[in-house]
Short mmCIF file of the C-alpha atoms (twelve columns), coordinates in Angstrom:
data_MODEL
# 
_entry.id   MODEL 
# 
loop_
_atom_site.group_PDB 
_atom_site.id 
_atom_site.type_symbol 
_atom_site.label_atom_id 
_atom_site.label_alt_id 
_atom_site.label_comp_id 
_atom_site.label_asym_id 
_atom_site.label_seq_id 
_atom_site.Cartn_x 
_atom_site.Cartn_y 
_atom_site.Cartn_z 
_atom_site.pdbx_PDB_model_num 
ATOM 1  C CA . MET A 1  87.830 -47.353 -26.048 1 
ATOM 2  C CA . GLN A 2  86.689 -50.753 -27.178 1 
ATOM 3  C CA . TYR A 3  83.780 -49.586 -29.368 1 
ATOM 4  C CA . GLY A 4  85.805 -47.042 -31.356 1 
ATOM 5  C CA . ALA A 5  86.193 -49.262 -34.423 1 
ATOM 6  C CA . GLU A 6  82.502 -50.120 -34.459 1 
ATOM 7  C CA . ALA A 7  81.549 -46.444 -34.244 1 
ATOM 8  C CA . ASN A 8  83.281 -45.915 -37.593 1 
ATOM 9  C CA . LYS A 9  81.273 -48.597 -39.394 1 
ATOM 10 C CA . THR A 10 78.520 -47.549 -41.742 1 
ATOM 11 C CA . LEU A 11 74.899 -48.303 -40.956 1 
ATOM 12 C CA . GLU A 12 74.944 -50.903 -43.731 1 
ATOM 13 C CA . GLU A 13 77.907 -52.701 -42.152 1 
ATOM 14 C CA . MET A 14 76.230 -52.635 -38.742 1 
ATOM 15 C CA . SER A 15 73.035 -54.047 -40.254 1 
ATOM 16 C CA . GLY A 16 75.069 -56.849 -41.823 1 
ATOM 17 C CA . ILE A 17 76.709 -57.620 -38.483 1 
ATOM 18 C CA . ALA A 18 73.325 -57.631 -36.721 1 
ATOM 19 C CA . ARG A 19 71.907 -59.958 -39.393 1 
ATOM 20 C CA . ASP A 20 74.879 -62.311 -39.041 1 
ATOM 21 C CA . ASP A 21 74.468 -62.355 -35.251 1 
ATOM 22 C CA . GLU A 22 70.759 -63.072 -35.619 1 
ATOM 23 C CA . LEU A 23 71.365 -65.864 -38.133 1 
ATOM 24 C CA . GLY A 24 73.975 -67.355 -35.831 1 
ATOM 25 C CA . GLN A 25 71.491 -67.331 -32.954 1 
ATOM 26 C CA . ILE A 26 68.749 -68.895 -35.101 1 
ATOM 27 C CA . GLN A 27 71.173 -71.618 -36.204 1 
ATOM 28 C CA . ALA A 28 72.205 -72.292 -32.587 1 
ATOM 29 C CA . ASP A 29 68.531 -72.513 -31.541 1 
ATOM 30 C CA . PHE A 30 67.780 -74.859 -34.440 1 
ATOM 31 C CA . GLU A 31 70.703 -77.134 -33.532 1 
ATOM 32 C CA . SER A 32 69.505 -77.193 -29.922 1 
ATOM 33 C CA . VAL A 33 65.994 -78.207 -31.001 1 
ATOM 34 C CA . GLU A 34 67.414 -80.893 -33.320 1 
ATOM 35 C CA . LYS A 35 69.456 -82.285 -30.432 1 
ATOM 36 C CA . GLN A 36 66.386 -82.377 -28.165 1 
ATOM 37 C CA . LEU A 37 64.353 -84.168 -30.853 1 
ATOM 38 C CA . HIS A 38 67.127 -86.717 -31.290 1 
ATOM 39 C CA . GLU A 39 67.229 -87.348 -27.524 1 
ATOM 40 C CA . GLN A 40 63.447 -87.816 -27.456 1 
ATOM 41 C CA . ARG A 41 63.618 -90.326 -30.327 1 
ATOM 42 C CA . ILE A 42 66.193 -92.341 -28.393 1 
ATOM 43 C CA . LYS A 43 63.847 -92.458 -25.378 1 
ATOM 44 C CA . LEU A 44 60.998 -93.715 -27.560 1 
# 
């Protein structure tokens, strides 16, 4: 069962993992926006 290890984690650990995932997604979104801005500047 692939989720067995995660089932044993405490709520605090799971919250930390969720926060890390969310921060990773925010960072990826930010980098994507930065890239789009850079491409627009080149066009101008």
